[in-house]
DOVEXDO-829358 format. One record per residue (C-alpha): residue number from 0; x, y, z. Coordinates in steps of 0.02 Angstrom, whole numbers, plus 50000, padded with zeros to 5 digits. Layout:
BEGIN
<NUM <X Y Z>> ...
END
This chain:
BEGIN
<0 <55283 53532 56021>> <1 <55265 53648 55870>> <2 <55429 53734 55915>> <3 <55533 53584 55859>> <4 <55445 53558 55692>> <5 <55553 53677 55591>> <6 <55712 53596 55655>> <7 <55645 53424 55608>> <8 <55590 53487 55438>> <9 <55762 53561 55406>> <10 <55837 53389 55440>> <11 <55741 53315 55292>> <12 <55765 53465 55178>> <13 <55865 53366 55049>> <14 <55725 53239 55036>> <15 <55601 53379 55011>> <16 <55707 53455 54873>> <17 <55718 53285 54788>> <18 <55528 53267 54792>> <19 <55501 53444 54730>> <20 <55621 53427 54583>> <21 <55544 53264 54526>> <22 <55369 53339 54529>> <23 <55433 53497 54443>> <24 <55517 53402 54303>> <25 <55364 53294 54273>> <26 <55230 53429 54278>> <27 <55053 53377 54234>> <28 <54891 53476 54217>> <29 <54709 53470 54268>> <30 <54645 53296 54304>> <31 <54780 53214 54195>> <32 <54898 53180 54340>> <33 <54938 52995 54321>> <34 <55125 53012 54355>> <35 <55103 53139 54496>> <36 <54967 53032 54575>> <37 <55078 52878 54569>> <38 <55227 52972 54643>> <39 <55129 53048 54787>> <40 <55043 52882 54825>> <41 <55207 52786 54824>> <42 <55294 52916 54934>> <43 <55154 52911 55062>> <44 <55155 52721 55063>> <45 <55342 52720 55096>> <46 <55309 52828 55250>> <47 <55184 52702 55315>> <48 <55022 52784 55258>> <49 <54878 52699 55168>> <50 <54829 52831 55038>> <51 <54673 52811 54934>> <52 <54602 52895 54781>> <53 <54458 53018 54801>> <54 <54369 53085 54648>> <55 <54449 53081 54476>> <56 <54628 53084 54538>> <57 <54639 53161 54711>> <58 <54739 53073 54847>> <59 <54693 53067 55031>> <60 <54789 52992 55177>> <61 <54751 53000 55362>> <62 <54848 52986 55524>> <63 <54790 52980 55705>> <64 <54614 52943 55767>> <65 <54465 53028 55845>> <66 <54427 53214 55851>> <67 <54467 53346 55808>> <68 <54487 53305 55624>> <69 <54602 53429 55537>> <70 <54615 53439 55347>> <71 <54778 53496 55264>> <72 <54766 53531 55078>> <73 <54896 53546 54940>> <74 <54863 53559 54753>> <75 <54963 53455 54629>> <76 <54928 53521 54453>> <77 <55035 53630 54341>> <78 <54996 53749 54198>> <79 <54990 53710 54010>> <80 <55142 53820 53982>> <81 <55313 53788 53905>> <82 <55441 53815 54043>> <83 <55586 53933 54005>> <84 <55670 53939 54177>> <85 <55833 53862 54120>> <86 <55836 53751 54275>> <87 <55925 53583 54257>> <88 <55764 53499 54315>> <89 <55648 53604 54207>> <90 <55494 53523 54134>> <91 <55509 53488 53948>> <92 <55336 53416 53914>> <93 <55242 53578 53880>> <94 <55179 53595 54059>> <95 <55256 53702 54196>> <96 <55241 53723 54384>> <97 <55241 53912 54363>> <98 <55118 53933 54508>> <99 <55218 53833 54636>> <100 <55101 53686 54661>> <101 <55252 53569 54658>> <102 <55310 53660 54816>> <103 <55138 53643 54896>> <104 <55134 53455 54865>> <105 <55310 53436 54931>> <106 <55271 53538 55087>> <107 <55123 53426 55127>> <108 <55230 53272 55098>> <109 <55352 53350 55221>> <110 <55212 53377 55346>> <111 <55164 53194 55324>> <112 <55342 53147 55375>> <113 <55336 53259 55529>> <114 <55165 53196 55584>> <115 <55224 53015 55567>> <116 <55367 53057 55683>> <117 <55243 53122 55813>> <118 <55105 52996 55778>> <119 <55098 52933 55958>> <120 <55071 53111 56021>> <121 <54924 53152 55906>> <122 <54762 53192 55996>> <123 <54650 53184 55845>> <124 <54653 53145 55658>> <125 <54742 53232 55515>> <126 <54672 53215 55340>> <127 <54802 53248 55204>> <128 <54719 53309 55044>> <129 <54820 53308 54882>> <130 <54709 53394 54755>> <131 <54709 53396 54564>> <132 <54644 53531 54446>> <133 <54659 53688 54551>> <134 <54707 53794 54401>> <135 <54541 53761 54312>> <136 <54455 53779 54482>> <137 <54381 53605 54469>> <138 <54477 53488 54584>> <139 <54412 53533 54757>> <140 <54229 53521 54706>> <141 <54265 53353 54623>> <142 <54341 53283 54783>> <143 <54200 53355 54890>> <144 <54071 53276 54773>> <145 <54162 53110 54797>> <146 <54136 53120 54985>> <147 <54296 53203 55047>> <148 <54211 53298 55188>> <149 <54085 53163 55231>> <150 <54203 53021 55277>> <151 <54287 53102 55427>> <152 <54195 53269 55436>> <153 <54346 53382 55470>> <154 <54316 53529 55587>> <155 <54453 53641 55518>> <156 <54563 53656 55363>> <157 <54719 53746 55304>> <158 <54810 53778 55141>> <159 <54972 53864 55091>> <160 <55008 53956 54929>> <161 <55184 54012 54887>> <162 <55206 54187 54820>> <163 <55350 54283 54742>> <164 <55366 54413 54883>> <165 <55551 54430 54838>> <166 <55583 54562 54972>> <167 <55546 54437 55111>> <168 <55647 54294 55182>> <169 <55599 54127 55103>> <170 <55474 54039 55214>> <171 <55399 54200 55283>> <172 <55213 54176 55308>> <173 <55080 54308 55280>> <174 <54916 54271 55368>> <175 <54773 54324 55256>> <176 <54641 54435 55339>> <177 <54484 54367 55419>> <178 <54330 54355 55311>> <179 <54337 54355 55121>> <180 <54520 54338 55076>> <181 <54515 54279 54894>> <182 <54391 54323 54757>> <183 <54256 54219 54676>> <184 <54294 54175 54496>> <185 <54198 54125 54340>> <186 <54285 54064 54183>> <187 <54194 54093 54019>> <188 <54201 54063 53833>> <189 <54113 54174 53706>> <190 <54076 54094 53537>> <191 <54044 54220 53399>> <192 <53956 54155 53244>> <193 <53968 54251 53082>> <194 <53984 54206 52898>> <195 <54149 54157 52820>> <196 <54204 54217 52649>> <197 <54353 54257 52538>> <198 <54469 54386 52615>> <199 <54458 54491 52456>> <200 <54268 54505 52473>> <201 <54231 54541 52658>> <202 <54064 54621 52611>> <203 <54000 54447 52568>> <204 <54027 54385 52745>> <205 <54003 54431 52927>> <206 <54174 54467 53004>> <207 <54190 54377 53172>> <208 <54363 54449 53204>> <209 <54293 54625 53191>> <210 <54154 54576 53312>> <211 <54280 54500 53432>> <212 <54391 54654 53428>> <213 <54244 54769 53468>> <214 <54186 54651 53604>> <215 <54355 54649 53692>> <216 <54349 54839 53702>> <217 <54165 54847 53748>> <218 <54188 54728 53895>> <219 <54321 54842 53969>> <220 <54189 54979 53983>> <221 <54107 54878 54123>> <222 <54256 54914 54233>> <223 <54281 55091 54170>> <224 <54102 55153 54176>> <225 <53984 55032 54262>> <226 <54069 54987 54426>> <227 <54134 55103 54560>> <228 <54302 55115 54647>> <229 <54242 55006 54791>> <230 <54184 54864 54679>> <231 <54350 54775 54670>> <232 <54354 54655 54522>> <233 <54453 54596 54371>> <234 <54385 54554 54199>> <235 <54515 54476 54086>> <236 <54508 54413 53907>> <237 <54651 54288 53896>> <238 <54622 54205 53728>> <239 <54561 54260 53555>> <240 <54550 54120 53428>> <241 <54493 54147 53249>> <242 <54547 54080 53080>> <243 <54713 54017 53015>> <244 <54730 54070 52834>> <245 <54779 54243 52771>> <246 <54644 54248 52636>> <247 <54495 54172 52726>> <248 <54379 54270 52840>> <249 <54329 54142 52973>> <250 <54147 54111 53015>> <251 <54182 54087 53201>> <252 <54287 54172 53335>> <253 <54309 54118 53515>> <254 <54355 54228 53662>> <255 <54403 54152 53829>> <256 <54425 54241 53994>> <257 <54384 54257 54177>> <258 <54295 54376 54293>> <259 <54331 54392 54480>> <260 <54265 54492 54627>> <261 <54251 54485 54816>> <262 <54063 54514 54820>> <263 <53921 54402 54761>> <264 <53814 54547 54695>> <265 <53961 54616 54597>> <266 <53996 54445 54525>> <267 <53815 54422 54472>> <268 <53814 54595 54392>> <269 <53972 54557 54294>> <270 <53902 54393 54229>> <271 <53741 54478 54173>> <272 <53830 54621 54084>> <273 <53954 54506 53996>> <274 <53808 54411 53919>> <275 <53713 54570 53871>> <276 <53864 54656 53793>> <277 <53918 54499 53700>> <278 <53747 54477 53621>> <279 <53717 54660 53579>> <280 <53891 54689 53508>> <281 <53876 54537 53396>> <282 <53703 54592 53336>> <283 <53770 54765 53293>> <284 <53882 54683 53162>> <285 <53753 54554 53102>> <286 <53832 54410 53199>> <287 <53775 54311 53351>> <288 <53865 54271 53513>> <289 <53839 54144 53651>> <290 <53923 54149 53821>> <291 <53967 53980 53896>> <292 <54009 53982 54082>> <293 <54144 53857 54124>> <294 <54222 53818 54293>> <295 <54220 53938 54438>> <296 <54227 53952 54626>> <297 <54151 54056 54768>> <298 <54246 54176 54880>> <299 <54372 54103 55000>> <300 <54330 54142 55181>> <301 <54461 54146 55319>> <302 <54387 54095 55487>> <303 <54416 54242 55608>> <304 <54459 54128 55755>> <305 <54592 54036 55654>> <306 <54665 54201 55595>> <307 <54675 54265 55774>> <308 <54764 54107 55833>> <309 <54883 54097 55685>> <310 <55009 54232 55731>> <311 <55050 54149 55897>> <312 <55074 53969 55841>> <313 <55160 54019 55679>> <314 <55283 54127 55777>> <315 <55320 53979 55891>> <316 <55339 53862 55743>> <317 <55433 53968 55615>> <318 <55504 54110 55721>> <319 <55432 54285 55742>> <320 <55541 54353 55601>> <321 <55451 54237 55479>> <322 <55272 54289 55518>> <323 <55174 54440 55455>> <324 <54990 54482 55474>> <325 <54873 54578 55360>> <326 <54889 54730 55474>> <327 <55075 54737 55436>> <328 <55050 54737 55248>> <329 <54966 54853 55124>> <330 <54879 54953 55257>> <331 <54791 54800 55324>> <332 <54731 54738 55155>> <333 <54824 54579 55109>> <334 <54683 54493 55016>> <335 <54733 54380 54874>> <336 <54688 54437 54699>> <337 <54700 54260 54633>> <338 <54551 54144 54656>> <339 <54569 53978 54745>> <340 <54453 53828 54736>> <341 <54499 53789 54917>> <342 <54356 53912 54935>> <343 <54234 53767 54916>> <344 <54306 53695 55076>> <345 <54309 53864 55164>> <346 <54124 53884 55129>> <347 <54091 53719 55219>> <348 <54211 53715 55368>> <349 <54319 53843 55463>> <350 <54474 53870 55357>> <351 <54639 53963 55351>> <352 <54737 54017 55198>> <353 <54921 54061 55218>> <354 <55034 54144 55090>> <355 <55218 54097 55098>> <356 <55366 54190 55024>> <357 <55466 54084 54902>> <358 <55545 54217 54794>> <359 <55714 54298 54781>> <360 <55768 54189 54634>> <361 <55691 54299 54500>> <362 <55584 54455 54491>> <363 <55449 54377 54383>> <364 <55265 54354 54424>> <365 <55170 54192 54451>> <366 <55124 54100 54290>> <367 <55277 54170 54199>> <368 <55371 54036 54099>> <369 <55538 54092 54174>> <370 <55488 54105 54358>> <371 <55601 54015 54483>> <372 <55544 53979 54661>> <373 <55658 53969 54812>> <374 <55671 53793 54886>> <375 <55727 53866 55053>> <376 <55541 53887 55089>> <377 <55506 53700 55087>> <378 <55547 53659 55270>> <379 <55446 53810 55328>> <380 <55295 53752 55231>> <381 <55308 53575 55300>> <382 <55323 53641 55478>> <383 <55176 53761 55455>> <384 <55061 53624 55391>> <385 <55106 53506 55534>> <386 <55101 53649 55660>> <387 <54923 53695 55614>> <388 <54864 53516 55642>> <389 <54951 53502 55811>> <390 <54888 53672 55867>> <391 <54708 53627 55826>> <392 <54727 53469 55928>> <393 <54803 53565 56073>> <394 <54660 53690 56074>> <395 <54531 53551 56065>> <396 <54614 53460 56210>> <397 <54611 53618 56315>> <398 <54426 53640 56280>> <399 <54389 53462 56337>> <400 <54490 53482 56496>> 
END
């Protein structure tokens, strides 16, 4: 049955493009997704689903009955970024879908359409999960805390993330390797407290900007001198906020950043050293510093069995020329460098993460204000989501027989 899904998805491509452009133009962030939530809910209702809210603003709809229960997840939130794509349907509200979540949501809506068409053939239940707040790594844990995995107790789960991959045909899927396939992440804020004073008399104060500048450089020494080549990680300072006036030395500075790695021990070491270096650097210059740990997520784990099965059913669903495995890329290492809070689900139930090419429209990276994704990938994503659900049901049925 999976072989006809792409053809059926292509038949509703214009509808998918319409959904995607509406979501793109009305981008919202975090848990503040009132318009997105209403649009997804209304669209699902028009298909015949009975969606309900889970957590702060997640949406869940189900189709079919009995086991196996298969969870399909798409994230809905955008970035707090002014879009500069020049598209006629560009967002103008200060938020931008520069990470492609509008495509993810649309692909899952497309899968909902395909599954409705085959509802009488379903040999199990599909749980459609539309998640908020992936960018701050907070939405999946919120929905889980609200009972997402307890109601139906899904036995497997899948997600798709679009990538630039401009050298590949739109809709080409890369199956992430088995095991840890995306890093753990911890977001942090460092508050430096000094003593403000007149800019002409810095000796009367404690300069927090000077402390912050030294701290940014000192933290980079963790990567350069304290971790080895095999300890893959990334420590990034993404924000430095201090003062507004030209003649006032501010009494506080705030650094914000993130730290990521594929290994729990490495992650714990990084957290410990960030706190130690922040405190000691501040003390060196007569200031104080406090590290506040914000949102984060564990490593994302790809279930080996699902990875092994994926190449076959994806080739049947999308065509062999649209499927690549980790062994065919980067010498077998196709792990994501971006963290994903789908990891909370992957730590609980067997899961599969797929990357899908949606580039070719620009040569810009994810999160760039001018990035443009290729809508030709939409039918492929819809077919892949639906194909995973049907394949899991087929395998389960074979096991029973």
